Every structure is written in C-alpha cells, then in structure tokens.
C-alpha positions in Angstrom: 23.2 -26.2 24.9 25.7 -23.2 25.2 22.9 -21.6 26.7 19.9 -22.6 28.5 17.1 -20.2 30.6 14.4 -22.4 32.8 11.3 -20.9 34.8 13.1 -17.5 34.7 11.4 -15.0 37.5 12.1 -11.3 38.2 10.8 -8.5 39.3 11.3 -5.0 39.4 9.7 -3.9 43.2 6.1 -5.4 43.3 6.3 -6.0 39.4 6.3 -9.4 38.2 8.0 -8.7 34.9 9.4 -11.7 34.0 7.2 -15.3 34.5 8.8 -18.2 33.7 10.9 -17.3 30.5 11.9 -20.7 28.9 15.0 -20.6 26.0 18.0 -22.0 24.8 20.8 -21.0 22.5 22.9 -23.5 20.7 26.7 -23.4 19.9 27.2 -21.0 16.7 22.8 -20.7 16.7 21.8 -16.8 15.9 18.2 -16.4 17.8 15.7 -13.8 17.4 14.1 -12.6 20.8 10.6 -10.3 19.0 7.5 -9.0 20.9 6.2 -5.9 21.3 6.9 -3.1 23.3 6.9 -3.8 27.0 6.5 -7.8 26.8 10.0 -8.4 29.0 12.5 -8.4 26.5 15.5 -6.1 27.4 14.4 -7.5 30.5 15.6 -11.5 29.9 18.6 -10.2 28.2 20.1 -7.7 31.6 18.9 -10.9 33.9 21.0 -13.0 31.3 24.0 -10.3 31.9 23.6 -10.2 35.8 22.0 -6.6 35.7 19.2 -7.4 37.0 18.7 -10.0 39.7 16.3 -12.9 38.8 14.0 -13.5 42.0 14.0 -17.5 40.5 14.9 -19.7 38.0 18.0 -21.5 36.0 20.2 -19.7 34.0 23.0 -22.6 32.7 26.0 -21.6 30.3 27.5 -24.7 29.4 26.0 -26.6 32.2 27.2 -24.0 34.6 24.7 -21.8 36.6 25.2 -18.2 36.0 21.7 -17.3 37.6 22.1 -14.0 40.1 26.1 -13.5 39.2 27.2 -10.1 39.0 27.4 -8.9 35.8 31.3 -9.3 35.7 31.5 -12.6 36.3 28.7 -13.5 33.7 31.2 -11.7 31.7 34.4 -13.4 32.1 32.0 -17.1 31.9 31.6 -16.0 28.0 28.5 -13.6 27.9 29.2 -9.9 26.4 26.4 -7.6 26.5 25.3 -4.7 23.7 22.8 -2.7 25.0 20.3 -0.7 24.0 22.1 2.6 25.1 25.2 1.6 23.4 26.9 3.8 26.9 30.4 4.4 24.8 33.0 6.8 26.7 32.0 9.7 25.0 35.2 11.4 26.4 37.3 8.5 25.0 38.8 7.5 21.8 37.9 4.6 20.1 40.9 2.2 21.1 39.9 3.0 24.2 36.4 2.3 24.0 38.0 -0.8 23.1 40.6 -1.5 25.2 37.8 -1.4 28.3 36.0 -4.3 27.0 39.2 -6.8 28.1 37.8 -9.0 30.3 40.4 -8.9 33.7 43.0 -6.6 32.0 43.9 -10.4 29.8 44.5 -9.2 25.9 43.5 -12.0 23.6 46.7 -13.7 21.9 47.5 -11.8 19.0 48.6 -15.1 16.8 45.8 -17.1 18.2 43.7 -16.4 14.5 40.2 -17.2 16.7 40.8 -14.4 19.1 39.2 -11.3 18.8 42.1 -8.3 19.1 42.2 -4.5 18.3 43.5 -5.4 14.9 40.6 -7.8 14.1 38.1 -5.9 15.2 39.2 -2.8 13.1 39.4 -5.9 10.8 35.5 -6.1 10.9 35.1 -2.3 11.9 36.9 -0.3 9.2 35.2 2.9 9.7 36.5 2.4 13.4 39.8 2.1 12.3 39.5 5.5 10.5 38.4 6.7 13.7 41.2 5.4 16.4 41.9 8.4 18.3 38.5 10.1 17.6 36.5 10.8 20.3 33.5 7.8 21.0 31.2 10.6 21.3 32.4 12.5 18.0 30.7 9.2 15.9 27.5 9.2 14.2 24.9 6.6 16.1 26.1 3.9 14.2 29.5 4.2 14.0 29.2 4.2 17.8 26.6 1.1 17.7 29.9 -0.5 15.9 31.9 0.7 18.6 29.8 -0.8 21.5 29.3 -4.0 19.6 33.3 -4.3 19.0 33.8 -3.3 22.7 31.7 -6.4 23.6 33.8 -8.9 21.5 37.5 -7.6 22.6 36.0 -10.0 26.0 36.3 -12.3 23.3 32.6 -14.1 24.6 30.9 -17.0 23.5 27.6 -15.3 23.6 26.4 -12.2 22.7 23.7 -10.6 23.6 23.1 -7.6 21.3 19.9 -5.3 22.4 17.7 -3.1 19.2 21.1 -2.5 17.4 19.2 -0.6 14.7 17.3 1.8 17.1 17.7 5.3 15.5 20.1 4.5 12.7 19.8 5.4 8.9 18.5 2.9 6.7 22.5 2.4 5.0 24.0 1.9 8.5 21.0 -0.6 9.6 22.3 -2.6 6.7 26.2 -2.3 8.1 25.2 -3.0 11.5 23.0 -6.5 10.3 26.2 -7.0 7.9 28.5 -6.7 10.8 26.0 -9.4 12.9 25.4 -11.7 10.4 29.9 -11.9 10.1 30.7 -12.4 13.8 27.9 -15.1 13.7 29.7 -16.8 11.3 32.4 -16.3 12.6 31.4 -18.5 15.9 30.0 -16.1 18.5 26.8 -17.1 19.4 24.0 -14.5 19.3 20.6 -13.4 21.2 19.6 -10.5 18.9 16.4 -8.4 20.5 15.3 -5.9 17.1 12.4 -4.1 16.4 13.2 -4.2 13.0 11.4 -7.3 11.6 13.4 -7.6 8.6 16.9 -7.7 10.2 15.5 -10.3 12.6 14.4 -12.5 10.6 17.3 -12.3 8.0 19.6 -13.1 10.7 17.6 -15.5 13.1 17.3 -19.4 12.6 14.6 -19.7 15.5 12.5 -16.8 16.7 10.9 -16.9 20.2 8.0 -14.6 20.3 7.4 -13.0 24.0 3.7 -12.3 24.8 3.6 -10.3 28.1 6.2 -11.1 31.0 6.9 -14.5 29.1 7.6 -16.6 26.1 4.5 -17.9 23.4 6.1 -19.2 21.2 9.0 -20.4 19.0 8.7 -20.5 15.9 11.4 -20.9 13.2 12.4 -17.2 11.0 10.2 -18.4 8.3 7.4 -19.7 10.1 7.0 -15.9 11.3 7.9 -14.5 7.6 5.0 -16.9 6.4 2.4 -16.8 8.8 0.7 -13.7 9.4 -1.1 -15.0 12.1 1.6 -15.3 14.3 3.0 -11.8 13.9 -0.6 -10.3 14.3 -1.0 -12.3 17.5 2.7 -11.6 18.7 4.2 -8.5 16.8 1.7 -5.8 15.3 -0.2 -3.2 17.3 
C-alpha cells in the first residue's frame, strides 16, 4: 500500500478536528475524500502533508512513517500538495513558478520518460506553455490551478494531494482541470482528491471515503455513491 493513515488525530488548539481518521491509497489509485463542509477533509490533507502536526496516529508512505515530519521532508519523501488557495507567486513568471517546485534544487533527468520536467508539464498544460513568461497573477483562475498542479508535479511526487481543484472555475475550466487530473493519474501518479463537485469526483475516483464530523464514516466505490441515494443523503447533501 502506498499510503496508510491509521487512527489520525489532529487538534486546532482545544478543538479535536480529526478523530481517528483511517484511509489508504494503493499505487496508481485515484481516491476521493468527500463530505459536507467542516468535516475535516482539508485538515486531513494538511495533516498528511505536515502543514498541521497531528496529535497522534500513523501516516505511512510506502511503509515509512512520516507523521509529524515538516512539509519539506514530506515532499522529499514523495508527496505533492495542491492547496485550495493555489498559492502561486503572482509576481513570478509561469516558468519561475514551475521551477520553484523542484525538490532540493535538483532537476529531474530530462532523458527519463517518466520524469516530470518543464517540457512534460507544458505537454500536459499547453496553455501554460503559451504563457511561459507571463506573470502568474495575470493568469485566469483555471490557468492558475493548472500552474499550481504543474508546480507540484515538478517535484515528481508519487502521491498528489489535491484540495478543491474546481473551486471558483467556469464549467469549461472545470472540465479541463478534471481531464488533466485523469491524465496525471494515468501517467502513474496516485491522487487523493478533495472535491465539492460530486460529478467531477465520481468521474475520476475508483474509491471514495465519506467523512462525517471529524472522521471517516464510510468507504464505498464511486459507483455505490452514484447509485445509493441514502449514502449521499447521509454524508453529502445539506
């Protein structure tokens, strides 16, 4: 198993925001983490990435414990993170934003067909190539999302954590971002996806974890979530 999260607990001060979260992702899987607002989905990603330090529990990447490590060590272990806020550098060019994603200052081997290089990013994101020297702050919301994903891929992660990639995008850009994530997964990168757009999430994921308040309440296939109205009513609908 590539990622194993067991009995994960996280606090924000006195608030116990994650209470015994369990989930796992196999090599090459795309798994969705879904639930209503405030259930702890984003905090789960941040806890895995080391942006929030868990109080207790285990996070193992390919058998090695990474719980509590700082984010740069988690990234070097093989996890990439695309935050909901995107957090690109608006005053830097598209190319410079991408180069900031290189881990440890070491560029990937351009002769390795499986390595994520600037050229490969531009192949998957042709709109970014057209804007190579344009400042990130001048890109559209969808283009900024693609840049955030591309920057994370420049670290050549084995697992990509993606938080609400379709948030605030036009329907056309939502479809483009959805297709990019599918392409990335087909290229061999495992993905843990938090996404409010149920149609997008279920079109991508093989399995789904449904969060209730502060914990995972249910695991199901994407097809089960599509066809089981009771499951959707319990975990997803207002």
